[in-house]
C-alpha positions, 0 to 999 in steps of 0.5 A: 796662863792659858791662851785667851785668859787675858781676853776675858779676864781684862774685861772690867747736866740741863738740856736745851729746850726742844730736841736739836737736829740729829746731826747736832745730837750726834756731832761726836760722829759727824765732827770726826769726819768734819772740820772739828769746828763744832761749838759748845757754848756751855762751860768753856773750861770743860772739854767734851771729848774728855767728858765722853771718855769718862762717861763711856768708861764708867758706864763700861765698868758699871756694865761689867760689874753688873755681870755679877747679877746675871752671871748665872744666866749669861755667858761671860764671853758673850756679855763681855764682848763690848768691854775693854780695860777702862783702868789703863785708859783712865790712868792715862786720862788722869795722868794727862789732866793732872800732869798739866798741873804738875808741869805748870807748877813744878817744871815751868815755875820750879815749885817749892814746898808751898806749891807742893802743899797747894797741889796736894790740898787741891788733889786730896780734897778731890779724892780722899773725902769720898773715899774715906766715907765709903771705906768707913761705911763698909767697915761699920756695915761689916761690924754690924752684920758680922762680916770679917774683912779678909785683911786688916783695914788699917792699910786702906787708910794710907793706901798701903794694902797693895803697894807690892802685894796682892790687893785684899778682896775687901773694898776691891775698887780701892786698888786703883785709887792706891796706885794714883794716890802714891803716884801723885804723892811721889811724882811732885817730889821727883819733879822738884828733885830733877829740876833742882837748880836747873839752869833753864826751863828747857833743861827742866823739860829734858829732865822731865822726859828722862824722869818719866821714862825711868818711872815707866821703865821701872814699873815695867821691870817690876812686872818681870819677876812674876812673869819670868818666875812662872807665877802667872798661870791664870788670869787671877794670878795676872790680875793680883800680881801685875794688874792690881799692884801699885809698883807695877802700874805707874807706867800708865800714869807716866804715859798720861803725863807724857801726853800732857808734856806733848800738849804743852810743849809740842803742840805741832806733834800733838795736833798733827793727824789727830783723827788718824791717831785716834783711829789707830788707837781705837783699833789697837785697843780692839786688837789688844782685846780680841787678838793680841791677848790670845798669846800668853807672853803678850798678855803677861808682859805687853798689854798693860803698857800697850793699852795706855799707849793706845789711849794716848794716841786718842788723847789729841783728838779727844782733848780738842773735841767740842760738840754743840750742846744738846740733851746727849752732851748734857747727859754725858757731862752729867755722868762724867761729873759723877763718875768718881762717885759711881766708881766708889759705889758701883761694886762693894757698896751696891752689892751690899745694898742689893743683898738687903733688898727682897727680889723673890716677889718678882718670881722668874723675873727676879734676876732681871729686876735685880739687874735693873735695881743694880743700875738704879742703885748705882746712879741714885747713890752716886748722885747723892754722894756727889751732891751732898758730899763730894762737891761740898768737900771739893768746895772746901779748897776755896777756904785755903787762900793759897791753894791752887785755883782750879780754874787756873788750868782750864781744859777739864784739868780742874775736876781732874777726875781720877777715874779709874775703873775696876774690872770683874773676872768673868764667871765671878759672882760679885759679892753680896756682902763686904768682901768684893773681888774685882 
Protein backbone atom coordinates (compact mmCIF):
# COMPACT_ATOMS: atom_id res chain seq x y z
CA UNK A 1 0.00 0.00 0.00
CA UNK A 2 1.72 3.21 -1.08
CA UNK A 3 2.44 5.94 1.44
CA UNK A 4 -0.37 8.44 1.65
CA UNK A 5 -2.89 5.98 0.24
CA UNK A 6 -5.01 6.27 3.35
CA UNK A 7 -4.79 10.07 3.24
CA UNK A 8 -7.04 10.37 0.21
CA UNK A 9 -8.72 7.00 0.37
CA UNK A 10 -10.33 7.33 3.80
CA UNK A 11 -12.10 10.44 2.79
CA UNK A 12 -15.54 9.54 2.51
CA UNK A 13 -36.88 22.11 11.81
CA UNK A 14 -38.93 26.22 12.44
CA UNK A 15 -36.77 29.21 13.19
CA UNK A 16 -37.58 31.83 15.85
CA UNK A 17 -39.16 34.96 14.50
CA UNK A 18 -36.46 37.31 13.40
CA UNK A 19 -32.74 36.78 13.52
CA UNK A 20 -31.19 36.39 16.97
CA UNK A 21 -27.88 38.10 17.77
CA UNK A 22 -24.81 36.67 16.10
CA UNK A 23 -23.48 35.41 19.42
CA UNK A 24 -26.62 33.31 19.78
CA UNK A 25 -26.59 32.08 16.22
CA UNK A 26 -23.05 30.89 16.60
CA UNK A 27 -23.22 29.74 20.20
CA UNK A 28 -21.60 26.50 19.26
CA UNK A 29 -18.40 28.58 19.07
CA UNK A 30 -18.92 30.96 21.98
CA UNK A 31 -20.20 28.23 24.27
CA UNK A 32 -16.99 26.33 23.88
CA UNK A 33 -15.08 29.15 25.52
CA UNK A 34 -17.92 30.11 27.88
CA UNK A 35 -19.54 28.39 30.82
CA UNK A 36 -21.62 25.97 28.75
CA UNK A 37 -24.87 27.28 30.18
CA UNK A 38 -26.57 28.11 26.91
CA UNK A 39 -30.19 27.04 26.88
CA UNK A 40 -32.20 25.39 24.16
CA UNK A 41 -35.88 25.47 25.13
CA UNK A 42 -36.83 23.36 22.13
CA UNK A 43 -37.29 19.62 22.48
CA UNK A 44 -35.69 18.81 25.83
CA UNK A 45 -34.88 15.22 24.96
CA UNK A 46 -32.52 16.22 22.14
CA UNK A 47 -28.89 17.11 22.60
CA UNK A 48 -27.68 19.78 20.23
CA UNK A 49 -24.11 18.53 20.19
CA UNK A 50 -25.19 15.12 18.92
CA UNK A 51 -27.42 16.70 16.30
CA UNK A 52 -24.44 18.80 15.26
CA UNK A 53 -22.24 15.75 14.87
CA UNK A 54 -24.86 13.99 12.77
CA UNK A 55 -25.48 17.01 10.57
CA UNK A 56 -21.84 17.79 9.91
CA UNK A 57 -21.04 14.17 9.18
CA UNK A 58 -23.89 13.55 6.76
CA UNK A 59 -23.10 16.78 4.94
CA UNK A 60 -19.53 15.56 4.74
CA UNK A 61 -20.53 12.29 3.14
CA UNK A 62 -22.85 13.97 0.67
CA UNK A 63 -20.02 16.33 -0.19
CA UNK A 64 -17.61 13.44 -0.72
CA UNK A 65 -20.03 11.43 -2.85
CA UNK A 66 -20.81 14.54 -4.89
CA UNK A 67 -17.22 14.42 -6.07
CA UNK A 68 -18.29 11.77 -8.56
CA UNK A 69 -20.08 14.51 -10.50
CA UNK A 70 -17.09 16.82 -10.75
CA UNK A 71 -14.24 14.30 -10.69
CA UNK A 72 -13.32 15.16 -14.26
CA UNK A 73 -12.68 18.84 -13.48
CA UNK A 74 -11.38 18.83 -9.88
CA UNK A 75 -8.32 17.42 -8.19
CA UNK A 76 -9.55 14.86 -5.62
CA UNK A 77 -6.65 15.66 -3.31
CA UNK A 78 -7.80 19.27 -3.12
CA UNK A 79 -11.52 18.54 -3.10
CA UNK A 80 -11.14 16.14 -0.18
CA UNK A 81 -8.95 18.36 2.02
CA UNK A 82 -11.78 19.22 4.47
CA UNK A 83 -13.10 15.66 4.57
CA UNK A 84 -12.48 12.92 7.10
CA UNK A 85 -13.82 9.46 7.88
CA UNK A 86 -17.38 9.91 9.10
CA UNK A 87 -17.91 6.15 9.28
CA UNK A 88 -15.85 5.67 12.40
CA UNK A 89 -17.30 8.77 14.02
CA UNK A 90 -20.84 7.59 13.48
CA UNK A 91 -20.18 4.10 14.66
CA UNK A 92 -19.09 5.68 17.95
CA UNK A 93 -22.16 7.94 18.07
CA UNK A 94 -24.42 5.00 17.37
CA UNK A 95 -22.67 2.85 19.98
CA UNK A 96 -22.97 5.63 22.55
CA UNK A 97 -26.68 6.27 21.99
CA UNK A 98 -27.86 2.70 21.68
CA UNK A 99 -25.33 1.56 24.24
CA UNK A 100 -27.14 3.58 26.89
CA UNK A 101 -30.30 1.63 26.09
CA UNK A 102 -28.44 -1.66 26.12
CA UNK A 103 -26.83 -0.97 29.48
CA UNK A 104 -30.03 0.19 31.15
CA UNK A 105 -31.90 -2.81 29.75
CA UNK A 106 -29.47 -5.69 29.97
CA UNK A 107 -27.05 -4.69 32.73
CA UNK A 108 -29.00 -2.66 35.27
CA UNK A 109 -32.20 -4.67 34.80
CA UNK A 110 -30.68 -7.95 33.59
CA UNK A 111 -33.11 -8.05 30.70
CA UNK A 112 -34.74 -11.27 29.61
CA UNK A 113 -36.25 -12.53 26.37
CA UNK A 114 -39.07 -10.01 26.71
CA UNK A 115 -36.58 -7.15 26.98
CA UNK A 116 -34.68 -8.54 24.04
CA UNK A 117 -37.81 -8.48 21.90
CA UNK A 118 -38.50 -4.93 23.04
CA UNK A 119 -35.06 -3.77 22.04
CA UNK A 120 -35.07 -5.43 18.65
CA UNK A 121 -38.52 -4.08 17.75
CA UNK A 122 -37.44 -0.60 18.82
CA UNK A 123 -34.29 -0.94 16.75
CA UNK A 124 -35.60 -2.64 13.65
CA UNK A 125 -38.62 -0.35 13.14
CA UNK A 126 -36.07 2.45 13.11
CA UNK A 127 -33.71 1.07 10.50
CA UNK A 128 -35.13 -1.77 8.44
CA UNK A 129 -38.22 -0.30 6.68
CA UNK A 130 -36.29 2.47 4.95
CA UNK A 131 -33.41 0.17 4.13
CA UNK A 132 -35.65 -2.48 2.57
CA UNK A 133 -37.60 0.14 0.64
CA UNK A 134 -34.48 1.51 -1.02
CA UNK A 135 -33.11 -1.99 -1.60
CA UNK A 136 -36.30 -3.10 -3.36
CA UNK A 137 -36.39 0.09 -5.43
CA UNK A 138 -32.85 -0.51 -6.62
CA UNK A 139 -33.54 -4.16 -7.46
CA UNK A 140 -36.72 -3.32 -9.38
CA UNK A 141 -35.05 -0.43 -11.19
CA UNK A 142 -32.21 -2.71 -12.18
CA UNK A 143 -34.58 -5.28 -13.59
CA UNK A 144 -36.36 -2.57 -15.56
CA UNK A 145 -33.27 -1.05 -17.13
CA UNK A 146 -31.40 -4.29 -17.63
CA UNK A 147 -28.67 -3.65 -15.07
CA UNK A 148 -27.22 -6.75 -13.46
CA UNK A 149 -25.90 -6.48 -9.87
CA UNK A 150 -22.36 -7.70 -9.43
CA UNK A 151 -23.49 -10.17 -6.73
CA UNK A 152 -26.64 -12.00 -5.60
CA UNK A 153 -29.06 -9.62 -3.91
CA UNK A 154 -30.47 -12.22 -1.50
CA UNK A 155 -27.74 -11.73 1.14
CA UNK A 156 -28.60 -8.01 1.32
CA UNK A 157 -31.93 -8.89 2.93
CA UNK A 158 -30.18 -10.47 5.91
CA UNK A 159 -27.10 -8.22 5.85
CA UNK A 160 -24.88 -11.14 4.93
CA UNK A 161 -23.18 -9.59 1.90
CA UNK A 162 -20.00 -8.55 3.73
CA UNK A 163 -19.74 -10.48 6.99
CA UNK A 164 -16.22 -11.68 6.25
CA UNK A 165 -15.85 -10.90 2.56
CA UNK A 166 -15.67 -7.93 0.24
CA UNK A 167 -18.86 -5.90 -0.12
CA UNK A 168 -20.33 -5.99 -3.63
CA UNK A 169 -20.47 -2.79 -5.63
CA UNK A 170 -24.28 -2.98 -5.72
CA UNK A 171 -25.88 -0.69 -3.08
CA UNK A 172 -22.49 0.31 -1.78
CA UNK A 173 -23.90 2.22 1.18
CA UNK A 174 -25.24 -0.98 2.73
CA UNK A 175 -21.89 -2.19 4.06
CA UNK A 176 -21.96 -0.08 7.22
CA UNK A 177 -25.61 -0.92 7.89
CA UNK A 178 -24.62 -4.58 7.90
CA UNK A 179 -21.96 -3.85 10.51
CA UNK A 180 -24.46 -2.16 12.81
CA UNK A 181 -27.29 -4.63 12.36
CA UNK A 182 -25.07 -7.57 13.26
CA UNK A 183 -23.56 -5.72 16.22
CA UNK A 184 -26.98 -4.85 17.67
CA UNK A 185 -28.24 -8.36 16.99
CA UNK A 186 -25.35 -9.98 18.84
CA UNK A 187 -24.49 -7.50 21.60
CA UNK A 188 -27.75 -7.88 23.60
CA UNK A 189 -27.31 -11.65 23.49
CA UNK A 190 -23.74 -11.35 24.70
CA UNK A 191 -24.79 -8.97 27.46
CA UNK A 192 -27.49 -11.36 28.65
CA UNK A 193 -24.88 -14.10 28.67
CA UNK A 194 -22.26 -12.27 30.70
CA UNK A 195 -24.67 -10.94 33.34
CA UNK A 196 -26.43 -14.30 33.75
CA UNK A 197 -26.72 -15.05 37.46
CA UNK A 198 -24.56 -12.04 38.27
CA UNK A 199 -24.74 -11.41 42.04
CA UNK A 200 -24.85 -7.62 41.71
CA UNK A 201 -25.00 -4.73 39.27
CA UNK A 202 -21.39 -3.95 40.12
CA UNK A 203 -20.35 -7.40 38.98
CA UNK A 204 -22.41 -7.03 35.82
CA UNK A 205 -20.67 -3.74 35.12
CA UNK A 206 -17.24 -5.34 35.42
CA UNK A 207 -18.28 -8.18 33.18
CA UNK A 208 -19.54 -5.66 30.62
CA UNK A 209 -16.15 -3.95 30.48
CA UNK A 210 -14.48 -7.29 29.85
CA UNK A 211 -17.02 -8.10 27.14
CA UNK A 212 -16.45 -4.79 25.36
CA UNK A 213 -12.71 -5.27 25.51
CA UNK A 214 -12.97 -8.77 24.08
CA UNK A 215 -15.27 -7.65 21.26
CA UNK A 216 -12.99 -4.74 20.37
CA UNK A 217 -9.82 -6.81 20.48
CA UNK A 218 -11.40 -9.60 18.45
CA UNK A 219 -12.32 -7.10 15.77
CA UNK A 220 -8.81 -5.68 15.71
CA UNK A 221 -7.27 -9.14 15.53
CA UNK A 222 -9.62 -10.00 12.65
CA UNK A 223 -7.87 -7.27 10.65
CA UNK A 224 -4.40 -8.67 11.13
CA UNK A 225 -4.38 -11.58 8.66
CA UNK A 226 -5.07 -9.35 5.66
CA UNK A 227 -2.28 -6.97 6.63
CA UNK A 228 0.27 -9.52 7.71
CA UNK A 229 -0.51 -11.65 4.70
CA UNK A 230 0.43 -8.90 2.31
CA UNK A 231 -3.06 -8.56 0.92
CA UNK A 232 -3.19 -4.78 1.46
CA UNK A 233 -1.30 -3.09 -1.32
CA UNK A 234 -3.71 -0.34 -2.37
CA UNK A 235 -6.51 1.70 -0.85
CA UNK A 236 -9.01 -0.50 -2.66
CA UNK A 237 -7.54 -3.53 -0.89
CA UNK A 238 -7.70 -1.84 2.52
CA UNK A 239 -11.20 -0.52 1.86
CA UNK A 240 -12.58 -3.90 0.81
CA UNK A 241 -10.66 -6.22 3.12
CA UNK A 242 -10.63 -4.18 6.35
CA UNK A 243 -12.88 -1.14 6.32
CA UNK A 244 -16.02 -2.63 4.83
CA UNK A 245 -16.32 -6.02 6.48
CA UNK A 246 -18.58 -6.72 9.44
CA UNK A 247 -16.16 -8.66 11.60
CA UNK A 248 -13.40 -6.05 11.30
CA UNK A 249 -15.42 -3.03 12.47
CA UNK A 250 -17.09 -4.02 15.75
CA UNK A 251 -14.38 -2.23 17.74
CA UNK A 252 -15.70 1.23 16.80
CA UNK A 253 -19.20 0.38 18.03
CA UNK A 254 -17.82 -1.23 21.19
CA UNK A 255 -15.88 1.99 21.87
CA UNK A 256 -19.15 3.91 21.60
CA UNK A 257 -20.82 1.56 24.08
CA UNK A 258 -17.85 2.09 26.40
CA UNK A 259 -18.56 5.81 26.18
CA UNK A 260 -22.13 5.10 27.23
CA UNK A 261 -20.79 3.12 30.20
CA UNK A 262 -18.62 6.03 31.30
CA UNK A 263 -21.46 8.53 30.95
CA UNK A 264 -23.72 6.39 33.17
CA UNK A 265 -21.36 5.02 35.80
CA UNK A 266 -18.32 7.31 35.77
CA UNK A 267 -19.78 10.77 35.33
CA UNK A 268 -16.73 12.19 37.14
CA UNK A 269 -14.46 10.98 34.35
CA UNK A 270 -16.99 11.71 31.62
CA UNK A 271 -17.40 15.38 32.57
CA UNK A 272 -13.82 16.15 33.63
CA UNK A 273 -11.89 18.38 31.21
CA UNK A 274 -14.47 17.83 28.49
CA UNK A 275 -13.38 20.87 26.46
CA UNK A 276 -9.74 19.84 26.53
CA UNK A 277 -10.64 16.29 25.54
CA UNK A 278 -12.75 17.60 22.67
CA UNK A 279 -9.80 19.62 21.37
CA UNK A 280 -7.47 16.66 21.69
CA UNK A 281 -9.95 14.45 19.87
CA UNK A 282 -10.37 16.92 17.03
CA UNK A 283 -6.60 17.35 16.70
CA UNK A 284 -6.08 13.60 16.59
CA UNK A 285 -8.65 13.30 13.81
CA UNK A 286 -6.79 15.95 11.81
CA UNK A 287 -3.43 14.30 12.45
CA UNK A 288 -4.81 10.93 11.44
CA UNK A 289 -6.10 12.40 8.22
CA UNK A 290 -3.13 14.50 7.22
CA UNK A 291 -0.07 13.05 8.97
CA UNK A 292 -0.25 9.60 10.53
CA UNK A 293 -1.93 7.93 7.59
CA UNK A 294 1.05 8.75 5.42
CA UNK A 295 2.71 5.75 7.04
CA UNK A 296 1.65 2.37 5.76
CA UNK A 297 1.66 0.32 9.01
CA UNK A 298 -0.46 2.95 10.77
CA UNK A 299 -2.86 3.20 7.88
CA UNK A 300 -3.38 -0.56 7.84
CA UNK A 301 -3.46 -1.45 11.53
CA UNK A 302 -4.20 1.66 13.62
CA UNK A 303 -6.40 4.20 11.88
CA UNK A 304 -9.65 2.27 12.08
CA UNK A 305 -9.28 2.22 15.89
CA UNK A 306 -7.66 5.62 16.49
CA UNK A 307 -10.47 7.50 14.78
CA UNK A 308 -13.17 5.97 17.03
CA UNK A 309 -11.05 6.69 20.10
CA UNK A 310 -10.59 10.29 18.94
CA UNK A 311 -14.33 10.64 18.49
CA UNK A 312 -14.88 9.20 21.97
CA UNK A 313 -12.74 12.02 23.39
CA UNK A 314 -15.13 14.55 21.85
CA UNK A 315 -18.29 12.81 23.02
CA UNK A 316 -18.35 14.15 26.64
CA UNK A 317 -18.48 17.71 25.34
CA UNK A 318 -20.86 17.03 22.48
CA UNK A 319 -23.21 14.94 24.62
CA UNK A 320 -23.67 17.90 27.01
CA UNK A 321 -23.58 20.69 24.47
CA UNK A 322 -26.64 22.95 24.43
CA UNK A 323 -27.40 25.98 22.31
CA UNK A 324 -30.04 28.68 22.31
CA UNK A 325 -32.57 28.02 19.60
CA UNK A 326 -32.01 29.89 16.35
CA UNK A 327 -32.29 29.45 12.61
CA UNK A 328 -28.88 27.81 12.54
CA UNK A 329 -29.72 25.27 15.25
CA UNK A 330 -33.06 24.49 13.61
CA UNK A 331 -31.36 23.79 10.29
CA UNK A 332 -28.83 21.54 12.01
CA UNK A 333 -31.60 19.62 13.77
CA UNK A 334 -33.58 19.33 10.54
CA UNK A 335 -30.62 17.77 8.78
CA UNK A 336 -29.82 15.54 11.74
CA UNK A 337 -33.33 14.10 11.85
CA UNK A 338 -33.15 13.23 8.17
CA UNK A 339 -29.57 12.05 8.06
CA UNK A 340 -30.44 8.34 7.94
CA UNK A 341 -32.64 8.92 4.89
CA UNK A 342 -29.93 11.09 3.36
CA UNK A 343 -27.42 8.32 3.86
CA UNK A 344 -29.61 5.71 2.20
CA UNK A 345 -30.27 7.79 -0.93
CA UNK A 346 -27.15 9.90 -1.40
CA UNK A 347 -25.15 7.56 -3.59
CA UNK A 348 -26.67 4.75 -5.62
CA UNK A 349 -30.24 6.04 -5.83
CA UNK A 350 -29.26 9.66 -6.43
CA UNK A 351 -26.85 8.79 -9.22
CA UNK A 352 -29.51 6.53 -10.73
CA UNK A 353 -31.94 9.45 -10.76
CA UNK A 354 -29.34 11.81 -12.22
CA UNK A 355 -28.62 9.34 -15.01
CA UNK A 356 -32.16 9.90 -16.33
CA UNK A 357 -32.00 13.70 -16.22
CA UNK A 358 -30.81 15.67 -19.26
CA UNK A 359 -28.05 18.20 -18.65
CA UNK A 360 -26.86 18.88 -22.20
CA UNK A 361 -29.00 22.03 -22.33
CA UNK A 362 -26.60 23.63 -19.84
CA UNK A 363 -23.74 23.41 -22.33
CA UNK A 364 -20.36 24.19 -20.79
CA UNK A 365 -22.00 24.57 -17.38
CA UNK A 366 -23.55 21.09 -17.40
CA UNK A 367 -21.19 19.77 -14.72
CA UNK A 368 -22.03 22.59 -12.33
CA UNK A 369 -25.76 22.20 -12.96
CA UNK A 370 -25.49 18.47 -12.35
CA UNK A 371 -23.54 19.08 -9.14
CA UNK A 372 -26.29 21.37 -7.86
CA UNK A 373 -28.91 18.86 -8.98
CA UNK A 374 -27.13 16.17 -6.97
CA UNK A 375 -27.49 18.16 -3.74
CA UNK A 376 -31.10 19.13 -4.46
CA UNK A 377 -31.99 15.52 -5.25
CA UNK A 378 -30.45 14.23 -2.02
CA UNK A 379 -32.30 16.77 0.13
CA UNK A 380 -35.65 16.42 -1.63
CA UNK A 381 -35.71 12.62 -1.81
CA UNK A 382 -34.51 12.19 1.79
CA UNK A 383 -37.10 14.69 3.06
CA UNK A 384 -39.86 12.80 1.27
CA UNK A 385 -38.57 9.45 2.49
CA UNK A 386 -38.35 10.71 6.08
CA UNK A 387 -41.82 12.27 6.08
CA UNK A 388 -43.81 9.65 4.20
CA UNK A 389 -42.05 6.41 5.17
CA UNK A 390 -39.40 6.64 7.86
CA UNK A 391 -41.50 8.45 10.49
CA UNK A 392 -44.70 6.41 9.90
CA UNK A 393 -42.68 3.20 10.25
CA UNK A 394 -41.09 4.42 13.47
CA UNK A 395 -44.50 5.36 14.85
CA UNK A 396 -45.66 1.78 14.40
CA UNK A 397 -43.56 0.92 17.44
CA UNK A 398 -46.24 2.49 19.62
CA UNK A 399 -48.64 -0.28 18.58
CA UNK A 400 -46.51 -2.75 20.47
CA UNK A 401 -47.57 -1.94 24.01
CA UNK A 402 -44.70 -3.87 25.45
CA UNK A 403 -42.06 -2.28 23.29
CA UNK A 404 -39.62 0.13 24.87
CA UNK A 405 -40.88 3.73 24.88
CA UNK A 406 -38.36 5.87 23.10
CA UNK A 407 -38.76 8.69 25.61
CA UNK A 408 -37.68 6.45 28.44
CA UNK A 409 -34.03 7.03 27.71
CA UNK A 410 -33.86 10.71 26.79
CA UNK A 411 -30.75 12.47 25.59
CA UNK A 412 -31.21 11.82 21.89
CA UNK A 413 -31.25 8.12 22.59
CA UNK A 414 -34.78 7.91 21.24
CA UNK A 415 -33.96 8.39 17.57
CA UNK A 416 -30.75 6.46 18.05
CA UNK A 417 -29.88 7.43 14.52
CA UNK A 418 -27.59 4.83 13.08
CA UNK A 419 -25.70 7.34 11.07
CA UNK A 420 -22.99 5.71 9.26
CA UNK A 421 -21.30 7.39 6.46
CA UNK A 422 -19.86 5.97 3.36
CA UNK A 423 -16.80 7.32 1.64
CA UNK A 424 -15.94 7.34 -2.01
CA UNK A 425 -12.52 6.72 -3.40
CA UNK A 426 -10.77 9.73 -4.91
CA UNK A 427 -10.80 9.67 -8.64
CA UNK A 428 -13.72 7.27 -8.78
CA UNK A 429 -16.71 8.48 -10.72
CA UNK A 430 -19.85 7.51 -8.87
CA UNK A 431 -22.21 5.19 -10.72
CA UNK A 432 -24.84 6.36 -13.09
CA UNK A 433 -26.60 3.02 -12.82
CA UNK A 434 -27.19 0.57 -10.03
CA UNK A 435 -23.75 -0.75 -9.25
CA UNK A 436 -22.28 2.02 -7.12
CA UNK A 437 -18.97 1.72 -5.36
CA UNK A 438 -18.25 3.66 -2.21
